[in-house]
N, C-alpha and C positions, 0 to 999 in steps of 0.2 A: 465638222463644221457646225457652227451655231446658226440656227434659223429662227427668225423672229417675226412673226406676224405682229459719366463719372467726371470728374474734374481733374485737370492737369495743368502744368505750367509750361507755356511755350512762348519764347521770345523770338521774333523773326524780324527781318529788316526789309519786308516788301509789303506793298499795299494789296488789298484784296481786289479781285476782279481783273488782274493783269492778264492780257492775252498776247501770246507771242507766236508769230508765224514760223512753224517748223522747229523752233528751238526756244527753250526757256532757260535763262541764266539768272539765278537768284542767290543773293548773298544772305546767309543765315548767321545771325549773331551767335547762336549756340554752336560753338565750334568753328565759326567762320567757314562753314562749308559752302561750296559753290555747286549749284544744281545746273546741269547741262543736259537737256533731254530733247530728243528729236522724235517726231512722229511722221510716218509715211503711210499713205492710203493708196491702194491700187485696186482697180476693177479687174477681177480675174476671169469672170465668166458672166454670160448673160443668157437667160432662157426666156421663154414667153411669159413666165410667171414669177421670175425672181432675178435679182442682181446679186452676184457673189463678189466678196471683197476680201482683201488681206490687209490687216492693220499691223504695222511694225513700229514698236516703240523701243528706242535705244537710249540708255543712260551713258552718256559720254563723259560724265563728271567723275570726280574722285570719291564721292560718297554715295551710299545707297539713298534711294528716294522711294516714296510710295506713289503708285499710280492708281487711278480709279478705273475699275473694270467691272464687267458683269452688271450693267445697269438693270434696275427694275423700275417699272413705271407706276403711275398713280393707281392703275387698275390691276397691279401685280403681274402684268405681262412682262416678259423679259426682252431686252434688246436695247439698242442705243436710242437716245432721245432725238427725234427728227423734227426739223423745222426749216422754214425758208429764211435765208438771210434777210434782215430788215432792209438793207440797202441794195439788194440784188435778188429778186425773187427766183432767178434761174439757178441760184446756188443753194444746194441742199446741205444743211448743217447736220452732221451725224455725231452726237455728243456722248462721250463716256466721261461724265464729270458730275460734281456736286452742284446743286442749285439751292439758292435761298428758299425759304418757305413761300408758298403761294400767297398772293395778296387777297385771297378769299378763303372761306372756310371749306374744308373737305371733311366729310364724315369719316371717310377712310382714305388713307394715303399710303400706298405701298412703295413709295419711292425709296430707293436705296442703291448704293454701289458697294463694291468690295475693294478694300485697300490691299494692293499687292506690293510687296517689297521688291524693288528692282535694283540689283547690284550693279556696280560699274562695269561697263563693257558687255553686259549680258542683255541681249535683245529679248523683248516679249513679242510674240507673234500670235495673232488671233485671226481666224477666218470666220466670217459670218455672212449671212445673206439677208436681203431685204425683199419682202414679198411685193409684187406688183399688183395693182397700182399702189404707190407709196402713200401711206397715211401719216399725217403729222401726229405728234404725241404730246402727252403731259408727263413730266415737264418737257420743254419750258412752259411757263405759265403766262397766260395773256388775259387781259380784260378787254372785251367780254370773252368768256371761255369759248373756245372753238377748236375743233379738229377737222381737218379737211383731206380729201383725196387729191393727190397731185398726179396729173396726167403726164405722160412721157414728154410731151412738148413743153411742159412748164418748167422742168428742171434739166439742165444741161451739164452741170458739174456738181461734185460732192466734196465736202471738206470734213475731216475728222477733228473733233475737239476732245482733248484728253486732259483730265485733271492731274496735277502733280503737287505733292506735298513733301516737304523735307522730312527725312527720317531723323527722329530725335527721341530722346528718352521719354519726354512727355507723351508723344503719340504712341510709342511702344508701350508705355504704361497704360494708356487708354485702351489699347487692344488687349493687353493682359487682363485688365479688369473685365473685359467682355468674354473672358474665358475661352480664347481661341476663335471667337466669332469675329471675322474681319469685316462684316457688313456694317456700314454706317449710312446715315441719312443726311449728315452735314450739320445737324443742329446740336450735336454733342458739344458741350461747353468746355473750353479751355480757359484757364485763368492767365491773364496777361497784365503785368504791372498792377495787380490788385483789381483788375476788371475781368469779367467773364466775356469771352467772345466765342461765337459758334465756329465749328471746325471749317465750314465752307469759306469763311473769310480768309483762311490761310492758304487757299488753293490758288495755284497759278494754272491757267489753261494754255496748253500747247496746241497750236493749230497746224495741221498738215497743209501742204500745198494742195490746192484744189485739183481733183482728178476728173477728167472728162467722162461723161456717161454715154 
């Protein structure tokens, strides 16, 4: 269990920043692939100093996709990105996804995720724990910058957010140029219709149903 305290051509038919509850269905012009992915998050155990979870991601589509796993934060610590939902402070968001760059300068930014190819019908299962009390992280990025400790009575539910990208020759080529290193930070540039766009703009975020804490 985990415990946490180049240029390419890609043409896709979805807008950046899409979030789907439990499932993402995306039409991709390159091969007319349909991406159909579900995420489930379950609380498996609770101790006095940690919460243990199991995250399951399933590709129910007909084509492989990339999912974003193994997040690293600004300070190089490992673990999902934690924040309170803007419209519901009792909901803890637990993100495994790409973020755009911060709106402020960082002398050092260790933020990164790893792209994992997920074939149709093959589930990805990850177990992880969050230390108590829970502390928010960077990313996500806020102005003014702040991190805070969340007491047990502040959060009652948790929701997983997972990034999904279509598997295509351009992304495969991008990873090939990285010589087997599947770690990305989202600002890698892909050329679209003569314009360069960062990788994070092609991500769809799949949200699990909230789980009670």
